[in-house]
DRENTORKOL-3810 file (N, C-alpha, C; in nm, 4 decimals):
REM DRENTORKOL-3810
@n.u->5.2947; n.v->-0.5251; n.w->-4.9638; ca.u->5.3736; ca.v->-0.4233; ca.w->-4.9272; c.u->5.4383; c.v->-0.3938; c.w->-5.0496
@n.u->5.4099; n.v->-0.2621; n.w->-5.0471; ca.u->5.5489; ca.v->-0.2128; ca.w->-5.1454; c.u->5.6624; c.v->-0.1178; c.w->-5.0905
@n.u->5.7914; n.v->-0.1458; n.w->-5.0945; ca.u->5.8630; ca.v->-0.0060; ca.w->-5.0453; c.u->5.9164; c.v->0.1314; c.w->-5.1410
@n.u->5.9298; n.v->0.2150; n.w->-5.0853; ca.u->5.9677; ca.v->0.3174; ca.w->-5.1233; c.u->6.0558; c.v->0.3679; c.w->-5.0957
@n.u->6.1720; n.v->0.4389; n.w->-5.1478; ca.u->6.2115; ca.v->0.5137; ca.w->-5.1033; c.u->6.3117; c.v->0.6074; c.w->-5.1611
@n.u->6.2347; n.v->0.7184; n.w->-5.0478; ca.u->6.2867; ca.v->0.8784; ca.w->-5.1657; c.u->6.3908; c.v->0.9332; c.w->-5.1065
@n.u->6.5134; n.v->0.9569; n.w->-5.2084; ca.u->6.6042; ca.v->1.0139; ca.w->-5.2288; c.u->6.6206; c.v->1.1689; c.w->-5.2723
@n.u->6.6208; n.v->1.2358; n.w->-5.1260; ca.u->6.5903; ca.v->1.4215; ca.w->-5.1448; c.u->6.7158; c.v->1.4452; c.w->-5.1496
@n.u->6.8415; n.v->1.4041; n.w->-5.2288; ca.u->6.9627; ca.v->1.4547; ca.w->-5.2199; c.u->6.9120; c.v->1.6284; c.w->-5.3119
@n.u->6.8143; n.v->1.6270; n.w->-5.3477; ca.u->6.8328; ca.v->1.7500; ca.w->-5.4313; c.u->6.6863; c.v->1.8857; c.w->-5.3779
@n.u->6.6653; n.v->1.8178; n.w->-5.2993; ca.u->6.5468; ca.v->1.8871; ca.w->-5.2117; c.u->6.5732; c.v->2.0081; c.w->-5.1249
@n.u->6.6041; n.v->2.0308; n.w->-5.1300; ca.u->6.6477; ca.v->2.1822; ca.w->-5.0513; c.u->6.5474; c.v->2.2772; c.w->-4.9455
@n.u->6.4168; n.v->2.2240; n.w->-4.9911; ca.u->6.3106; ca.v->2.2976; ca.w->-4.9198; c.u->6.2121; c.v->2.1633; c.w->-4.9105
@n.u->6.0697; n.v->2.1679; n.w->-4.8003; ca.u->6.0134; ca.v->2.1010; ca.w->-4.7885; c.u->5.8600; c.v->2.1847; c.w->-4.7239
@n.u->5.7494; n.v->2.1757; n.w->-4.7684; ca.u->5.6402; ca.v->2.1796; ca.w->-4.6882; c.u->5.5531; c.v->2.0912; c.w->-4.6579
@n.u->5.4454; n.v->2.1105; n.w->-4.5723; ca.u->5.3380; ca.v->1.9993; ca.w->-4.4995; c.u->5.3045; c.v->1.9203; c.w->-4.6488
@n.u->5.2791; n.v->1.9381; n.w->-4.8364; ca.u->5.2742; ca.v->1.8654; ca.w->-4.9166; c.u->5.3186; c.v->1.7188; c.w->-4.9050
@n.u->5.5202; n.v->1.7601; n.w->-4.8823; ca.u->5.6330; ca.v->1.6412; ca.w->-4.8934; c.u->5.6307; c.v->1.5934; c.w->-4.7681
@n.u->5.5079; n.v->1.6274; n.w->-4.6432; ca.u->5.4938; ca.v->1.5745; ca.w->-4.5409; c.u->5.3312; c.v->1.4137; c.w->-4.5609
@n.u->5.2998; n.v->1.4998; n.w->-4.6686; ca.u->5.1725; ca.v->1.4401; ca.w->-4.6610; c.u->5.2578; c.v->1.2513; c.w->-4.7356
@n.u->5.2973; n.v->1.3334; n.w->-4.8408; ca.u->5.3614; ca.v->1.2141; ca.w->-4.9651; c.u->5.4529; c.v->1.1709; c.w->-4.8188
@n.u->5.5549; n.v->1.1866; n.w->-4.7700; ca.u->5.6335; ca.v->1.0595; ca.w->-4.6649; c.u->5.5419; c.v->0.9716; c.w->-4.5799
@n.u->5.4317; n.v->1.0358; n.w->-4.5217; ca.u->5.3537; ca.v->0.9852; ca.w->-4.4130; c.u->5.2635; c.v->0.8989; c.w->-4.4305
@n.u->5.2283; n.v->0.9135; n.w->-4.5774; ca.u->5.0815; ca.v->0.8692; ca.w->-4.6713; c.u->5.1414; c.v->0.7274; c.w->-4.6668
@n.u->5.0663; n.v->0.6175; n.w->-4.5498; ca.u->5.0891; ca.v->0.4925; ca.w->-4.6246; c.u->5.0308; c.v->0.4300; c.w->-4.7608
@n.u->4.9391; n.v->0.4167; n.w->-4.7608; ca.u->4.8592; ca.v->0.3756; ca.w->-4.8663; c.u->4.7946; c.v->0.4717; c.w->-5.0335
@n.u->4.8133; n.v->0.4408; n.w->-5.1076; ca.u->4.7583; ca.v->0.5559; ca.w->-5.2259; c.u->4.6425; c.v->0.5055; c.w->-5.2325
@n.u->4.5208; n.v->0.6027; n.w->-5.2949; ca.u->4.4087; ca.v->0.5469; ca.w->-5.2778; c.u->4.3391; c.v->0.4252; c.w->-5.3440
@n.u->4.4322; n.v->0.4220; n.w->-5.4815; ca.u->4.3671; ca.v->0.2728; ca.w->-5.5040; c.u->4.5278; c.v->0.1690; c.w->-5.4784
@n.u->4.6121; n.v->0.1453; n.w->-5.4331; ca.u->4.7592; ca.v->0.1265; ca.w->-5.4151; c.u->4.7510; c.v->0.0242; c.w->-5.3073
@n.u->4.8282; n.v->-0.0427; n.w->-5.2732; ca.u->4.9045; ca.v->-0.1396; ca.w->-5.1620; c.u->4.9690; c.v->-0.0639; c.w->-5.0861
@n.u->4.9564; n.v->-0.0876; n.w->-4.9509; ca.u->5.0156; ca.v->-0.0399; ca.w->-4.8726; c.u->5.1586; c.v->-0.0229; c.w->-4.8613
@n.u->5.2458; n.v->0.1150; n.w->-4.8008; ca.u->5.3706; ca.v->0.0829; ca.w->-4.8519; c.u->5.4521; c.v->0.1433; c.w->-4.7298
@n.u->5.5768; n.v->0.1249; n.w->-4.7402; ca.u->5.6720; ca.v->0.1638; ca.w->-4.6536; c.u->5.7779; c.v->0.2297; c.w->-4.7308
@n.u->5.8200; n.v->0.3340; n.w->-4.6513; ca.u->5.8499; ca.v->0.4778; ca.w->-4.6707; c.u->5.9885; c.v->0.4761; c.w->-4.6124
@n.u->6.0902; n.v->0.4965; n.w->-4.6674; ca.u->6.2012; ca.v->0.5594; ca.w->-4.6166; c.u->6.2822; c.v->0.6539; c.w->-4.7137
@n.u->6.3525; n.v->0.7290; n.w->-4.6003; ca.u->6.4198; ca.v->0.8955; ca.w->-4.7205; c.u->6.5518; c.v->0.8753; c.w->-4.6517
@n.u->6.6399; n.v->0.8804; n.w->-4.7743; ca.u->6.7816; ca.v->0.9432; ca.w->-4.7800; c.u->6.7910; c.v->1.0381; c.w->-4.8331
@n.u->6.9435; n.v->1.1222; n.w->-4.7941; ca.u->6.9525; ca.v->1.2570; ca.w->-4.8103; c.u->6.8918; c.v->1.3633; c.w->-4.8010
@n.u->6.8587; n.v->1.3631; n.w->-4.6849; ca.u->6.8295; ca.v->1.5067; ca.w->-4.6229; c.u->6.8573; c.v->1.6444; c.w->-4.5807
@n.u->6.8125; n.v->1.7122; n.w->-4.6501; ca.u->6.8904; ca.v->1.8506; ca.w->-4.6302; c.u->6.8283; c.v->1.8964; c.w->-4.4673
@n.u->6.9407; n.v->2.0003; n.w->-4.4385; ca.u->6.8717; ca.v->2.1029; ca.w->-4.3490; c.u->6.7225; c.v->2.0957; c.w->-4.2513
@n.u->6.6601; n.v->2.1668; n.w->-4.4115; ca.u->6.5382; ca.v->2.2502; ca.w->-4.3982; c.u->6.5014; c.v->2.1025; c.w->-4.3562
@n.u->6.4329; n.v->2.0150; n.w->-4.4941; ca.u->6.3268; ca.v->1.9144; ca.w->-4.5049; c.u->6.3882; c.v->1.8652; c.w->-4.3451
@n.u->6.4877; n.v->1.7783; n.w->-4.2742; ca.u->6.5098; ca.v->1.7059; ca.w->-4.1776; c.u->6.4288; c.v->1.7800; c.w->-4.0760
@n.u->6.4886; n.v->1.9489; n.w->-4.0293; ca.u->6.4242; ca.v->2.0154; ca.w->-3.9351; c.u->6.2239; c.v->2.0302; c.w->-3.9103
@n.u->6.2111; n.v->2.0083; n.w->-4.0627; ca.u->6.0647; ca.v->1.9702; ca.w->-4.0985; c.u->5.9705; c.v->1.9017; c.w->-3.9978
@n.u->6.0476; n.v->1.7771; n.w->-4.0236; ca.u->6.0248; ca.v->1.6515; ca.w->-3.9796; c.u->6.0027; c.v->1.5846; c.w->-3.8294
@n.u->6.1494; n.v->1.6713; n.w->-3.8264; ca.u->6.1191; ca.v->1.7346; ca.w->-3.6664; c.u->6.0743; c.v->1.7964; c.w->-3.5641
@n.u->6.0468; n.v->1.8957; n.w->-3.6200; ca.u->5.9048; ca.v->1.9691; ca.w->-3.5307; c.u->5.7981; c.v->1.8887; c.w->-3.6211
@n.u->5.7428; n.v->1.8605; n.w->-3.7214; ca.u->5.6282; ca.v->1.7518; ca.w->-3.7162; c.u->5.6086; c.v->1.6288; c.w->-3.6373
@n.u->5.6973; n.v->1.6339; n.w->-3.6056; ca.u->5.7242; ca.v->1.5135; ca.w->-3.5058; c.u->5.7081; c.v->1.5784; c.w->-3.3363
@n.u->5.7300; n.v->1.6583; n.w->-3.3052; ca.u->5.7158; ca.v->1.7636; ca.w->-3.1670; c.u->5.5658; c.v->1.7917; c.w->-3.1616
@n.u->5.5436; n.v->1.8025; n.w->-3.3229; ca.u->5.4035; ca.v->1.8592; ca.w->-3.2724; c.u->5.3088; c.v->1.7922; c.w->-3.2771
@n.u->5.2822; n.v->1.6569; n.w->-3.3318; ca.u->5.2351; ca.v->1.5007; ca.w->-3.3700; c.u->5.3462; c.v->1.4411; c.w->-3.3266
@n.u->5.3073; n.v->1.3661; n.w->-3.1560; ca.u->5.4372; ca.v->1.2494; ca.w->-3.1085; c.u->5.3814; c.v->1.1537; c.w->-3.1706
@n.u->5.2452; n.v->1.0908; n.w->-3.2635; ca.u->5.1726; ca.v->0.9801; ca.w->-3.2938; c.u->5.3129; c.v->1.0075; c.w->-3.4390
@n.u->5.3623; n.v->1.0847; n.w->-3.5189; ca.u->5.4477; ca.v->1.0434; ca.w->-3.5982; c.u->5.5390; c.v->0.9308; c.w->-3.5774
@n.u->5.5706; n.v->0.8202; n.w->-3.6405; ca.u->5.7110; ca.v->0.7667; ca.w->-3.6037; c.u->5.8337; c.v->0.8062; c.w->-3.7579
@n.u->5.9019; n.v->0.8895; n.w->-3.7228; ca.u->5.9724; ca.v->0.9036; ca.w->-3.7864; c.u->6.0750; c.v->0.7962; c.w->-3.7751
@n.u->6.0885; n.v->0.7365; n.w->-3.6905; ca.u->6.1834; ca.v->0.6298; ca.w->-3.7462; c.u->6.1562; c.v->0.5158; c.w->-3.8205
@n.u->6.0681; n.v->0.5343; n.w->-3.8688; ca.u->6.0250; ca.v->0.4361; ca.w->-3.9895; c.u->6.0742; c.v->0.4541; c.w->-4.1084
@n.u->6.1144; n.v->0.6395; n.w->-4.1155; ca.u->6.1075; ca.v->0.6986; ca.w->-4.2238; c.u->6.3021; c.v->0.6696; c.w->-4.2490
@n.u->6.3576; n.v->0.6767; n.w->-4.1344; ca.u->6.5032; ca.v->0.6598; ca.w->-4.1408; c.u->6.5360; c.v->0.5540; c.w->-4.0060
@n.u->6.5187; n.v->0.4545; n.w->-4.0809; ca.u->6.5441; ca.v->0.3725; ca.w->-3.8728; c.u->6.6603; c.v->0.3803; c.w->-3.8906
@n.u->6.7879; n.v->0.3958; n.w->-3.9740; ca.u->6.9309; ca.v->0.3807; ca.w->-3.9494; c.u->7.0111; c.v->0.4520; c.w->-3.8965
@n.u->6.9225; n.v->0.6270; n.w->-3.9207; ca.u->7.0022; ca.v->0.7102; ca.w->-3.8729; c.u->6.9499; c.v->0.7880; c.w->-3.8201
@n.u->6.8168; n.v->0.7963; n.w->-3.7674; ca.u->6.7302; ca.v->0.9018; ca.w->-3.6810; c.u->6.8301; c.v->0.9024; c.w->-3.5522
@n.u->6.8378; n.v->0.8258; n.w->-3.4852; ca.u->6.9298; ca.v->0.8271; ca.w->-3.3444; c.u->7.0122; c.v->0.8904; c.w->-3.3643
@n.u->7.0984; n.v->0.8509; n.w->-3.4182; ca.u->7.2525; ca.v->0.9606; ca.w->-3.4281; c.u->7.2086; c.v->1.1108; c.w->-3.5110
@n.u->7.0994; n.v->1.1272; n.w->-3.5478; ca.u->7.1008; ca.v->1.2291; ca.w->-3.6603; c.u->7.0024; c.v->1.3518; c.w->-3.4858
@n.u->6.9610; n.v->1.2835; n.w->-3.4346; ca.u->6.8937; ca.v->1.3252; ca.w->-3.3353; c.u->6.9933; c.v->1.3470; c.w->-3.2140
@n.u->7.0921; n.v->1.2794; n.w->-3.1752; ca.u->7.1852; ca.v->1.3135; ca.w->-3.0529; c.u->7.2658; c.v->1.4454; c.w->-3.0916
@n.u->7.2776; n.v->1.4613; n.w->-3.2229; ca.u->7.3927; ca.v->1.5465; ca.w->-3.2301; c.u->7.3297; c.v->1.7205; c.w->-3.1757
END
């Protein structure tokens, strides 16, 4: 398994292509990967929360397991 950390400090906007990158667990010819995200700006965070509302099967906690509960409580 490969661990991948996306630092999105400079990404102020994300669309569906970004969602595909974050939720894809395997590249076509590579190993399964574990993905986490840091430094989300408001718009990408809102997109992720909206995606989880629309598709409850998405597991946001695996993207930012240490920060999600605090973000959603605000």
